[in-house]
Biopython code that builds the backbone (N, CA, C, O; Angstrom):
import numpy as np
from Bio.PDB.StructureBuilder import StructureBuilder

atoms = [
    (1, "UNK", "N", (0.832, -1.203, -0.065)),
    (1, "UNK", "CA", (-0.116, -0.060, 0.063)),
    (1, "UNK", "C", (0.821, 1.384, 0.001)),
    (1, "UNK", "O", (2.006, 1.380, 0.336)),
    (2, "UNK", "N", (0.158, 2.531, -0.447)),
    (2, "UNK", "CA", (0.861, 3.826, -0.370)),
    (2, "UNK", "C", (1.675, 4.103, 0.963)),
    (2, "UNK", "O", (2.808, 4.570, 1.088)),
    (3, "UNK", "N", (0.666, 3.631, 2.031)),
    (3, "UNK", "CA", (1.262, 4.065, 3.633)),
    (3, "UNK", "C", (2.575, 3.170, 3.907)),
    (3, "UNK", "O", (3.512, 3.669, 4.532)),
    (4, "UNK", "N", (2.628, 2.002, 3.492)),
    (4, "UNK", "CA", (3.843, 1.148, 3.688)),
    (4, "UNK", "C", (4.827, 1.621, 3.004)),
    (4, "UNK", "O", (5.974, 1.560, 3.445)),
    (5, "UNK", "N", (4.556, 2.133, 1.890)),
    (5, "UNK", "CA", (5.985, 2.611, 1.215)),
    (5, "UNK", "C", (6.283, 3.902, 1.761)),
    (5, "UNK", "O", (7.499, 4.089, 1.808)),
    (6, "UNK", "N", (5.552, 4.923, 2.219)),
    (6, "UNK", "CA", (5.767, 5.985, 3.003)),
    (6, "UNK", "C", (6.591, 5.488, 4.078)),
    (6, "UNK", "O", (7.768, 5.827, 4.195)),
    (7, "UNK", "N", (5.961, 4.630, 4.929)),
    (7, "UNK", "CA", (6.840, 4.375, 6.194)),
    (7, "UNK", "C", (8.067, 3.837, 5.995)),
    (7, "UNK", "O", (8.946, 4.063, 6.827)),
    (8, "UNK", "N", (8.320, 3.072, 4.906)),
    (8, "UNK", "CA", (9.750, 2.613, 4.633)),
    (8, "UNK", "C", (10.657, 3.549, 4.100)),
    (8, "UNK", "O", (11.867, 3.327, 4.124)),
    (9, "UNK", "N", (10.118, 4.701, 3.565)),
    (9, "UNK", "CA", (11.035, 5.984, 2.917)),
    (9, "UNK", "C", (11.426, 6.909, 4.081)),
    (9, "UNK", "O", (12.440, 7.602, 3.998)),
    (10, "UNK", "N", (10.530, 6.929, 5.306)),
    (10, "UNK", "CA", (10.901, 8.063, 6.404)),
    (10, "UNK", "C", (11.648, 7.450, 7.582)),
    (10, "UNK", "O", (11.361, 6.321, 7.979)),
    (11, "UNK", "N", (12.446, 8.066, 8.049)),
    (11, "UNK", "CA", (13.204, 7.658, 9.222)),
    (11, "UNK", "C", (12.954, 8.554, 10.511)),
    (11, "UNK", "O", (12.541, 9.711, 10.435)),
    (12, "UNK", "N", (13.199, 8.009, 11.506)),
    (12, "UNK", "CA", (13.038, 8.687, 12.747)),
    (12, "UNK", "C", (14.318, 9.488, 12.954)),
    (12, "UNK", "O", (15.212, 8.666, 13.157)),
    (13, "UNK", "N", (14.812, 10.749, 12.994)),
    (13, "UNK", "CA", (15.993, 11.422, 12.923)),
    (13, "UNK", "C", (16.504, 11.652, 14.417)),
    (13, "UNK", "O", (17.688, 11.908, 14.637)),
    (14, "UNK", "N", (15.540, 11.546, 15.446)),
    (14, "UNK", "CA", (15.962, 11.591, 16.838)),
    (14, "UNK", "C", (16.248, 10.427, 17.644)),
    (14, "UNK", "O", (16.747, 10.585, 18.758)),
    (15, "UNK", "N", (15.981, 9.257, 17.196)),
    (15, "UNK", "CA", (16.182, 8.051, 17.859)),
    (15, "UNK", "C", (17.707, 7.859, 17.767)),
    (15, "UNK", "O", (18.419, 8.307, 16.868)),
    (16, "UNK", "N", (18.168, 7.017, 18.986)),
    (16, "UNK", "CA", (19.544, 7.019, 18.847)),
    (16, "UNK", "C", (19.962, 5.671, 18.018)),
    (16, "UNK", "O", (19.025, 4.890, 17.851)),
    (17, "UNK", "N", (21.222, 5.281, 17.476)),
    (17, "UNK", "CA", (21.736, 4.040, 16.826)),
    (17, "UNK", "C", (22.723, 3.372, 17.371)),
    (17, "UNK", "O", (23.626, 3.942, 17.983)),
    (18, "UNK", "N", (22.670, 2.284, 17.233)),
    (18, "UNK", "CA", (23.953, 1.425, 17.639)),
    (18, "UNK", "C", (25.065, 1.597, 16.753)),
    (18, "UNK", "O", (24.784, 1.822, 15.576)),
    (19, "UNK", "N", (26.188, 1.541, 17.059)),
    (19, "UNK", "CA", (27.194, 1.761, 16.077)),
    (19, "UNK", "C", (28.262, 0.630, 16.533)),
    (19, "UNK", "O", (28.507, 0.403, 17.718)),
    (20, "UNK", "N", (28.817, 0.005, 15.541)),
    (20, "UNK", "CA", (29.890, -1.005, 15.734)),
    (20, "UNK", "C", (31.214, -0.409, 15.163)),
    (20, "UNK", "O", (31.521, -0.507, 13.975)),
    (21, "UNK", "N", (32.068, 0.297, 16.229)),
    (21, "UNK", "CA", (33.053, 0.701, 15.773)),
    (21, "UNK", "C", (34.220, -0.261, 15.321)),
    (21, "UNK", "O", (34.229, -1.301, 15.979)),
    (22, "UNK", "N", (35.174, -0.174, 14.393)),
    (22, "UNK", "CA", (36.080, -1.375, 13.905)),
    (22, "UNK", "C", (36.970, -1.629, 14.705)),
    (22, "UNK", "O", (37.239, -2.827, 14.801)),
    (23, "UNK", "N", (37.779, -0.645, 15.593)),
    (23, "UNK", "CA", (38.651, -0.855, 16.149)),
    (23, "UNK", "C", (38.420, -1.562, 17.513)),
    (23, "UNK", "O", (39.431, -2.016, 18.050)),
    (24, "UNK", "N", (37.425, -1.694, 18.043)),
    (24, "UNK", "CA", (37.213, -2.106, 19.094)),
    (24, "UNK", "C", (35.973, -3.529, 18.922)),
    (24, "UNK", "O", (34.765, -3.324, 19.041)),
    (25, "UNK", "N", (36.462, -4.688, 18.681)),
    (25, "UNK", "CA", (35.495, -5.898, 18.014)),
    (25, "UNK", "C", (34.857, -6.172, 19.411)),
    (25, "UNK", "O", (35.440, -6.212, 20.495)),
    (26, "UNK", "N", (33.236, -6.391, 19.088)),
    (26, "UNK", "CA", (32.331, -6.930, 20.218)),
    (26, "UNK", "C", (31.863, -5.801, 21.082)),
    (26, "UNK", "O", (30.925, -6.015, 21.851)),
    (27, "UNK", "N", (32.422, -4.624, 21.032)),
    (27, "UNK", "CA", (31.830, -3.614, 21.831)),
    (27, "UNK", "C", (30.929, -2.497, 21.212)),
    (27, "UNK", "O", (31.401, -1.630, 20.477)),
    (28, "UNK", "N", (29.756, -2.557, 21.509)),
    (28, "UNK", "CA", (28.677, -1.653, 20.966)),
    (28, "UNK", "C", (28.701, -0.246, 21.728)),
    (28, "UNK", "O", (28.680, -0.100, 22.950)),
    (29, "UNK", "N", (28.747, 0.685, 20.830)),
    (29, "UNK", "CA", (28.501, 1.934, 21.636)),
    (29, "UNK", "C", (27.192, 2.625, 20.822)),
    (29, "UNK", "O", (26.782, 2.398, 19.683)),
    (30, "UNK", "N", (26.762, 3.437, 21.718)),
    (30, "UNK", "CA", (25.246, 4.218, 21.245)),
    (30, "UNK", "C", (25.775, 5.510, 20.994)),
    (30, "UNK", "O", (26.390, 6.234, 21.776)),
    (31, "UNK", "N", (25.392, 5.760, 19.539)),
    (31, "UNK", "CA", (25.497, 7.271, 19.255)),
    (31, "UNK", "C", (24.428, 7.840, 19.093)),
    (31, "UNK", "O", (23.665, 7.208, 18.363)),
    (32, "UNK", "N", (23.928, 9.074, 19.588)),
    (32, "UNK", "CA", (22.851, 9.850, 19.601)),
    (32, "UNK", "C", (22.663, 10.733, 18.177)),
    (32, "UNK", "O", (23.425, 11.610, 17.770)),
    (33, "UNK", "N", (21.620, 10.321, 17.639)),
    (33, "UNK", "CA", (21.377, 11.404, 16.243)),
    (33, "UNK", "C", (20.454, 12.640, 16.713)),
    (33, "UNK", "O", (19.856, 13.316, 15.875)),
    (34, "UNK", "N", (20.384, 12.853, 17.844)),
    (34, "UNK", "CA", (19.402, 13.820, 18.318)),
    (34, "UNK", "C", (19.873, 15.168, 17.671)),
    (34, "UNK", "O", (21.040, 15.538, 17.797)),
    (35, "UNK", "N", (19.105, 15.767, 17.098)),
    (35, "UNK", "CA", (19.563, 17.102, 16.382)),
    (35, "UNK", "C", (18.940, 18.205, 17.222)),
    (35, "UNK", "O", (17.839, 18.151, 17.770)),
    (36, "UNK", "N", (19.856, 19.269, 17.244)),
    (36, "UNK", "CA", (19.269, 20.525, 17.985)),
    (36, "UNK", "C", (18.179, 21.212, 17.239)),
    (36, "UNK", "O", (17.910, 21.203, 16.037)),
    (37, "UNK", "N", (17.556, 21.881, 18.366)),
    (37, "UNK", "CA", (16.393, 22.804, 17.540)),
    (37, "UNK", "C", (17.086, 24.015, 17.035)),
    (37, "UNK", "O", (18.047, 24.614, 17.518)),
    (38, "UNK", "N", (16.291, 24.286, 15.795)),
    (38, "UNK", "CA", (16.757, 25.197, 14.839)),
    (38, "UNK", "C", (16.828, 26.737, 15.792)),
    (38, "UNK", "O", (17.540, 27.668, 15.414)),
    (39, "UNK", "N", (16.163, 26.795, 16.779)),
    (39, "UNK", "CA", (15.954, 28.234, 17.697)),
    (39, "UNK", "C", (17.063, 28.110, 18.597)),
    (39, "UNK", "O", (17.433, 29.087, 19.249)),
    (40, "UNK", "N", (17.731, 26.784, 18.708)),
    (40, "UNK", "CA", (18.689, 26.891, 19.617)),
    (40, "UNK", "C", (20.291, 26.922, 19.298)),
    (40, "UNK", "O", (21.233, 26.750, 20.071)),
    (41, "UNK", "N", (20.278, 27.228, 17.767)),
    (41, "UNK", "CA", (21.727, 27.238, 17.100)),
    (41, "UNK", "C", (21.855, 28.535, 16.444)),
    (41, "UNK", "O", (20.874, 29.071, 15.930)),
    (42, "UNK", "N", (22.866, 28.997, 16.437)),
    (42, "UNK", "CA", (23.189, 30.264, 15.624)),
    (42, "UNK", "C", (23.917, 30.045, 14.405)),
    (42, "UNK", "O", (24.013, 30.951, 13.577)),
    (43, "UNK", "N", (24.476, 28.834, 14.214)),
    (43, "UNK", "CA", (25.167, 28.511, 12.846)),
    (43, "UNK", "C", (24.102, 28.292, 11.639)),
    (43, "UNK", "O", (23.334, 27.330, 11.649)),
    (44, "UNK", "N", (24.113, 29.222, 10.636)),
    (44, "UNK", "CA", (22.989, 29.369, 9.459)),
    (44, "UNK", "C", (23.037, 27.943, 8.713)),
    (44, "UNK", "O", (22.008, 27.449, 8.253)),
    (45, "UNK", "N", (24.290, 27.311, 8.618)),
    (45, "UNK", "CA", (24.431, 26.104, 7.818)),
    (45, "UNK", "C", (24.425, 24.916, 8.755)),
    (45, "UNK", "O", (24.737, 23.914, 8.112)),
    (46, "UNK", "N", (24.199, 24.651, 9.986)),
    (46, "UNK", "CA", (23.891, 23.560, 10.714)),
    (46, "UNK", "C", (22.650, 23.120, 10.517)),
    (46, "UNK", "O", (21.688, 23.859, 10.305)),
    (47, "UNK", "N", (22.606, 21.605, 10.592)),
    (47, "UNK", "CA", (21.467, 20.931, 10.437)),
    (47, "UNK", "C", (20.538, 20.918, 11.633)),
    (47, "UNK", "O", (21.205, 20.854, 12.666)),
    (48, "UNK", "N", (19.232, 20.957, 11.859)),
    (48, "UNK", "CA", (18.473, 21.144, 13.114)),
    (48, "UNK", "C", (17.188, 20.657, 12.788)),
    (48, "UNK", "O", (16.853, 20.108, 11.739)),
    (49, "UNK", "N", (16.475, 20.915, 13.812)),
    (49, "UNK", "CA", (14.949, 20.512, 13.844)),
    (49, "UNK", "C", (14.139, 21.646, 13.898)),
    (49, "UNK", "O", (14.111, 22.356, 14.903)),
    (50, "UNK", "N", (13.407, 21.900, 12.791)),
    (50, "UNK", "CA", (12.658, 23.174, 12.587)),
    (50, "UNK", "C", (11.174, 22.841, 12.995)),
    (50, "UNK", "O", (10.593, 21.820, 12.627)),
    (51, "UNK", "N", (10.638, 23.796, 13.784)),
    (51, "UNK", "CA", (9.224, 23.688, 14.407)),
    (51, "UNK", "C", (8.320, 24.663, 13.551)),
    (51, "UNK", "O", (8.655, 25.792, 13.192)),
    (52, "UNK", "N", (7.218, 24.089, 13.309)),
    (52, "UNK", "CA", (5.964, 25.229, 12.864)),
    (52, "UNK", "C", (4.642, 24.900, 13.787)),
    (52, "UNK", "O", (4.069, 23.826, 13.967)),
    (53, "UNK", "N", (4.408, 26.003, 14.224)),
    (53, "UNK", "CA", (3.135, 25.801, 14.927)),
    (53, "UNK", "C", (2.184, 26.357, 14.132)),
    (53, "UNK", "O", (2.440, 27.314, 13.401)),
    (54, "UNK", "N", (0.928, 25.767, 14.216)),
    (54, "UNK", "CA", (-0.072, 25.947, 13.609)),
    (54, "UNK", "C", (-1.647, 26.015, 14.556)),
    (54, "UNK", "O", (-2.098, 25.014, 15.112)),
    (55, "UNK", "N", (-2.344, 27.397, 14.598)),
    (55, "UNK", "CA", (-3.288, 27.460, 15.650)),
    (55, "UNK", "C", (-4.509, 27.621, 14.860)),
    (55, "UNK", "O", (-4.498, 28.461, 13.961)),
    (56, "UNK", "N", (-5.597, 26.901, 15.085)),
    (56, "UNK", "CA", (-6.707, 27.367, 14.396)),
    (56, "UNK", "C", (-7.774, 27.836, 15.406)),
    (56, "UNK", "O", (-8.380, 27.046, 16.129)),
    (57, "UNK", "N", (-7.961, 29.138, 15.412)),
    (57, "UNK", "CA", (-8.480, 29.730, 16.578)),
    (57, "UNK", "C", (-10.075, 29.475, 16.778)),
    (57, "UNK", "O", (-10.652, 29.464, 17.866)),
    (58, "UNK", "N", (-10.528, 29.320, 15.799)),
    (58, "UNK", "CA", (-12.078, 29.190, 15.916)),
    (58, "UNK", "C", (-12.638, 28.341, 14.717)),
    (58, "UNK", "O", (-12.362, 28.547, 13.535)),
    (59, "UNK", "N", (-13.370, 27.470, 15.144)),
    (59, "UNK", "CA", (-14.016, 26.392, 13.992)),
    (59, "UNK", "C", (-15.131, 25.842, 14.810)),
    (59, "UNK", "O", (-15.048, 25.515, 15.994)),
    (60, "UNK", "N", (-16.372, 25.762, 13.909)),
    (60, "UNK", "CA", (-17.450, 25.238, 14.573)),
    (60, "UNK", "C", (-17.421, 23.698, 14.898)),
    (60, "UNK", "O", (-17.006, 22.854, 14.104)),
    (61, "UNK", "N", (-17.928, 23.418, 16.202)),
    (61, "UNK", "CA", (-17.422, 21.891, 16.390)),
    (61, "UNK", "C", (-18.722, 21.007, 17.114)),
    (61, "UNK", "O", (-18.705, 19.843, 17.514)),
    (62, "UNK", "N", (-19.819, 21.974, 17.126)),
    (62, "UNK", "CA", (-20.834, 21.383, 17.627)),
    (62, "UNK", "C", (-22.012, 22.320, 17.884)),
    (62, "UNK", "O", (-21.886, 23.537, 17.748)),
    (63, "UNK", "N", (-23.266, 21.693, 18.289)),
    (63, "UNK", "CA", (-24.236, 22.438, 18.674)),
    (63, "UNK", "C", (-24.449, 22.809, 20.172)),
    (63, "UNK", "O", (-24.459, 21.981, 21.083)),
    (64, "UNK", "N", (-24.610, 24.088, 20.313)),
    (64, "UNK", "CA", (-24.776, 24.623, 21.817)),
    (64, "UNK", "C", (-26.086, 24.614, 22.246)),
    (64, "UNK", "O", (-26.886, 25.247, 21.558)),
    (65, "UNK", "N", (-26.614, 23.857, 23.542)),
    (65, "UNK", "CA", (-27.755, 23.750, 24.003)),
    (65, "UNK", "C", (-28.039, 24.567, 25.278)),
    (65, "UNK", "O", (-27.218, 24.719, 26.183)),
    (66, "UNK", "N", (-29.369, 25.112, 25.258)),
    (66, "UNK", "CA", (-29.503, 26.064, 26.589)),
    (66, "UNK", "C", (-30.417, 25.278, 27.296)),
    (66, "UNK", "O", (-30.716, 24.175, 26.839)),
    (67, "UNK", "N", (-30.964, 25.725, 28.463)),
    (67, "UNK", "CA", (-32.114, 25.116, 29.061)),
    (67, "UNK", "C", (-33.121, 26.252, 29.236)),
    (67, "UNK", "O", (-32.830, 27.399, 29.578)),
    (68, "UNK", "N", (-34.225, 25.834, 28.986)),
    (68, "UNK", "CA", (-35.485, 26.671, 29.291)),
    (68, "UNK", "C", (-35.802, 26.846, 30.452)),
    (68, "UNK", "O", (-35.057, 26.272, 31.246)),
    (69, "UNK", "N", (-36.800, 27.541, 30.984)),
    (69, "UNK", "CA", (-37.054, 27.755, 32.278)),
    (69, "UNK", "C", (-38.539, 26.820, 32.539)),
    (69, "UNK", "O", (-39.534, 26.737, 31.819)),
    (70, "UNK", "N", (-38.283, 26.277, 33.652)),
    (70, "UNK", "CA", (-39.248, 25.409, 34.114)),
    (70, "UNK", "C", (-40.547, 26.232, 34.792)),
    (70, "UNK", "O", (-40.385, 27.262, 35.445)),
    (71, "UNK", "N", (-41.672, 25.711, 34.576)),
    (71, "UNK", "CA", (-42.889, 26.312, 34.983)),
    (71, "UNK", "C", (-43.310, 25.521, 36.480)),
    (71, "UNK", "O", (-44.476, 25.606, 36.865)),
    (72, "UNK", "N", (-42.504, 24.913, 37.121)),
    (72, "UNK", "CA", (-42.729, 24.184, 38.087)),
    (72, "UNK", "C", (-43.324, 22.797, 38.141)),
    (72, "UNK", "O", (-43.051, 22.035, 39.069)),
    (73, "UNK", "N", (-44.141, 22.459, 37.145)),
    (73, "UNK", "CA", (-44.758, 21.322, 36.919)),
    (73, "UNK", "C", (-43.832, 20.426, 36.010)),
    (73, "UNK", "O", (-43.548, 19.284, 36.373)),
    (74, "UNK", "N", (-43.442, 20.866, 35.021)),
    (74, "UNK", "CA", (-42.664, 20.386, 34.051)),
    (74, "UNK", "C", (-41.103, 20.588, 34.232)),
    (74, "UNK", "O", (-40.677, 21.648, 34.690)),
    (75, "UNK", "N", (-40.171, 19.451, 33.831)),
    (75, "UNK", "CA", (-38.915, 19.847, 34.089)),
    (75, "UNK", "C", (-38.532, 20.802, 32.781)),
    (75, "UNK", "O", (-39.229, 20.838, 31.767)),
    (76, "UNK", "N", (-37.302, 21.572, 32.968)),
    (76, "UNK", "CA", (-36.691, 22.503, 32.239)),
    (76, "UNK", "C", (-36.376, 21.765, 30.962)),
    (76, "UNK", "O", (-35.714, 20.728, 30.952)),
    (77, "UNK", "N", (-36.983, 22.463, 29.653)),
    (77, "UNK", "CA", (-36.540, 21.788, 28.359)),
    (77, "UNK", "C", (-35.263, 22.406, 27.738)),
    (77, "UNK", "O", (-34.961, 23.579, 27.962)),
    (78, "UNK", "N", (-34.561, 21.638, 26.997)),
    (78, "UNK", "CA", (-33.273, 22.131, 26.599)),
    (78, "UNK", "C", (-33.566, 22.525, 24.910)),
    (78, "UNK", "O", (-34.398, 21.937, 24.219)),
    (79, "UNK", "N", (-32.805, 23.493, 24.500)),
    (79, "UNK", "CA", (-33.146, 23.728, 22.828)),
    (79, "UNK", "C", (-31.859, 24.251, 22.666)),
    (79, "UNK", "O", (-31.066, 24.674, 23.506)),
    (80, "UNK", "N", (-31.755, 24.125, 21.089)),
    (80, "UNK", "CA", (-30.565, 24.686, 20.435)),
    (80, "UNK", "C", (-30.434, 26.016, 20.410)),
    (80, "UNK", "O", (-31.288, 26.639, 19.779)),
    (81, "UNK", "N", (-29.409, 26.718, 21.045)),
    (81, "UNK", "CA", (-29.325, 28.116, 21.159)),
    (81, "UNK", "C", (-28.089, 28.617, 20.502)),
    (81, "UNK", "O", (-27.730, 29.757, 20.799)),
    (82, "UNK", "N", (-27.347, 27.890, 19.604)),
    (82, "UNK", "CA", (-26.120, 28.513, 19.096)),
    (82, "UNK", "C", (-25.056, 27.149, 18.480)),
    (82, "UNK", "O", (-25.313, 25.973, 18.222)),
    (83, "UNK", "N", (-24.009, 27.819, 18.417)),
    (83, "UNK", "CA", (-23.006, 26.638, 17.683)),
    (83, "UNK", "C", (-21.757, 26.851, 18.565)),
    (83, "UNK", "O", (-21.186, 27.938, 18.656)),
    (84, "UNK", "N", (-21.311, 25.519, 19.323)),
    (84, "UNK", "CA", (-20.277, 25.364, 20.111)),
    (84, "UNK", "C", (-18.812, 25.750, 19.140)),
    (84, "UNK", "O", (-18.557, 25.394, 17.989)),
    (85, "UNK", "N", (-18.158, 26.437, 19.898)),
    (85, "UNK", "CA", (-16.846, 26.714, 18.886)),
    (85, "UNK", "C", (-15.897, 26.035, 19.618)),
    (85, "UNK", "O", (-16.099, 25.777, 20.805)),
    (86, "UNK", "N", (-14.718, 25.662, 18.955)),
    (86, "UNK", "CA", (-13.345, 25.130, 19.401)),
    (86, "UNK", "C", (-12.264, 25.629, 18.821)),
    (86, "UNK", "O", (-12.359, 26.276, 17.778)),
    (87, "UNK", "N", (-11.010, 25.375, 19.465)),
    (87, "UNK", "CA", (-9.753, 25.781, 18.845)),
    (87, "UNK", "C", (-8.608, 24.454, 18.894)),
    (87, "UNK", "O", (-8.621, 23.581, 19.762)),
    (88, "UNK", "N", (-7.844, 24.517, 18.000)),
    (88, "UNK", "CA", (-6.884, 23.398, 18.001)),
    (88, "UNK", "C", (-5.634, 23.909, 17.661)),
    (88, "UNK", "O", (-5.549, 24.699, 16.720)),
    (89, "UNK", "N", (-4.449, 23.500, 18.425)),
    (89, "UNK", "CA", (-3.179, 23.819, 18.000)),
    (89, "UNK", "C", (-2.365, 22.539, 17.477)),
    (89, "UNK", "O", (-2.540, 21.424, 17.968)),
    (90, "UNK", "N", (-1.591, 22.759, 16.588)),
    (90, "UNK", "CA", (-0.676, 21.848, 15.987)),
    (90, "UNK", "C", (0.735, 22.187, 15.933)),
    (90, "UNK", "O", (1.034, 23.241, 15.371)),
    (91, "UNK", "N", (1.706, 21.413, 16.461)),
    (91, "UNK", "CA", (3.301, 21.773, 16.162)),
    (91, "UNK", "C", (3.847, 20.475, 15.327)),
    (91, "UNK", "O", (3.723, 19.299, 15.670)),
    (92, "UNK", "N", (4.382, 20.896, 14.335)),
    (92, "UNK", "CA", (4.991, 20.022, 13.517)),
    (92, "UNK", "C", (6.516, 20.336, 13.374)),
    (92, "UNK", "O", (6.933, 21.479, 13.187)),
    (93, "UNK", "N", (7.308, 19.242, 13.474)),
    (93, "UNK", "CA", (8.867, 19.266, 13.900)),
    (93, "UNK", "C", (9.182, 18.358, 12.714)),
    (93, "UNK", "O", (8.521, 17.408, 12.298)),
    (94, "UNK", "N", (10.445, 18.901, 12.216)),
    (94, "UNK", "CA", (11.031, 18.214, 10.996)),
    (94, "UNK", "C", (12.309, 18.501, 10.752)),
    (94, "UNK", "O", (12.667, 19.659, 10.968)),
    (95, "UNK", "N", (13.188, 17.623, 10.301)),
    (95, "UNK", "CA", (14.656, 17.609, 9.967)),
    (95, "UNK", "C", (14.910, 18.785, 8.610)),
    (95, "UNK", "O", (14.354, 18.694, 7.516)),
    (96, "UNK", "N", (15.687, 19.648, 8.933)),
    (96, "UNK", "CA", (16.100, 20.629, 8.287)),
    (96, "UNK", "C", (17.754, 20.571, 7.941)),
    (96, "UNK", "O", (18.578, 20.626, 8.855)),
    (97, "UNK", "N", (18.136, 20.458, 6.573)),
    (97, "UNK", "CA", (19.559, 20.369, 6.602)),
    (97, "UNK", "C", (20.531, 21.378, 6.990)),
    (97, "UNK", "O", (21.711, 21.202, 7.294)),
    (98, "UNK", "N", (19.680, 22.761, 6.920)),
    (98, "UNK", "CA", (20.190, 24.039, 7.119)),
    (98, "UNK", "C", (19.407, 25.000, 7.964)),
    (98, "UNK", "O", (18.227, 25.055, 7.618)),
    (99, "UNK", "N", (19.744, 25.810, 9.021)),
    (99, "UNK", "CA", (18.979, 26.626, 9.697)),
    (99, "UNK", "C", (18.486, 27.594, 8.858)),
    (99, "UNK", "O", (17.469, 28.177, 9.235)),
    (100, "UNK", "N", (19.019, 27.925, 7.714)),
    (100, "UNK", "CA", (18.612, 28.769, 6.737)),
    (100, "UNK", "C", (17.420, 28.647, 6.243)),
    (100, "UNK", "O", (16.783, 29.617, 5.831)),
    (101, "UNK", "N", (16.909, 27.231, 6.229)),
    (101, "UNK", "CA", (15.795, 26.942, 5.571)),
    (101, "UNK", "C", (14.825, 27.107, 6.587)),
    (101, "UNK", "O", (13.730, 26.648, 6.261)),
    (102, "UNK", "N", (14.875, 27.636, 7.761)),
    (102, "UNK", "CA", (13.993, 27.419, 8.799)),
    (102, "UNK", "C", (14.145, 28.646, 9.560)),
    (102, "UNK", "O", (14.499, 28.520, 10.733)),
    (103, "UNK", "N", (13.916, 29.955, 9.043)),
    (103, "UNK", "CA", (14.184, 31.274, 9.654)),
    (103, "UNK", "C", (13.110, 31.480, 10.423)),
    (103, "UNK", "O", (13.428, 32.126, 11.421)),
    (104, "UNK", "N", (11.840, 31.177, 10.382)),
    (104, "UNK", "CA", (10.848, 31.414, 11.167)),
    (104, "UNK", "C", (10.881, 30.846, 12.799)),
    (104, "UNK", "O", (10.247, 31.395, 13.700)),
    (105, "UNK", "N", (11.625, 29.809, 12.958)),
    (105, "UNK", "CA", (11.704, 29.173, 14.197)),
    (105, "UNK", "C", (12.589, 29.905, 15.287)),
    (105, "UNK", "O", (13.528, 29.295, 15.798)),
    (106, "UNK", "N", (12.347, 30.981, 15.583)),
    (106, "UNK", "CA", (13.266, 31.696, 16.230)),
    (106, "UNK", "C", (12.869, 31.785, 18.013)),
    (106, "UNK", "O", (13.606, 32.407, 18.779)),
]
sb = StructureBuilder()
sb.init_structure("model")
sb.init_model(0)
sb.init_chain("A")
sb.init_seg("    ")
for serial, (resi, resn, name, xyz) in enumerate(atoms, 1):
    if name == "N":
        sb.init_residue(resn, " ", resi, " ")
    sb.init_atom(name, np.array(xyz, "f"), 0.0, 1.0, " ", f" {name:<3s}", serial, name[0])
structure = sb.get_structure()
């Protein structure tokens, strides 16, 4: 499927990898591939993790219901009185070969 093809092409650039150095046979060392954030580096040519925040400040996400007044004999009834609104935030982080390609992440 197209999803499995995509997952084979993408790699996690923040996970540690195990490296077998040639001079020390049988000893595994773990080298971290953790890349610094673009906001934390001043070198424009260094690779870094770029972040982009997206905020949807208002979108309709349901109906708003209000309660009517009860007359003592009947319980209060509910009625539609508007639209419920929501907001949502997303934070996208991705690898950039150069900080120069991620100047908004300051």
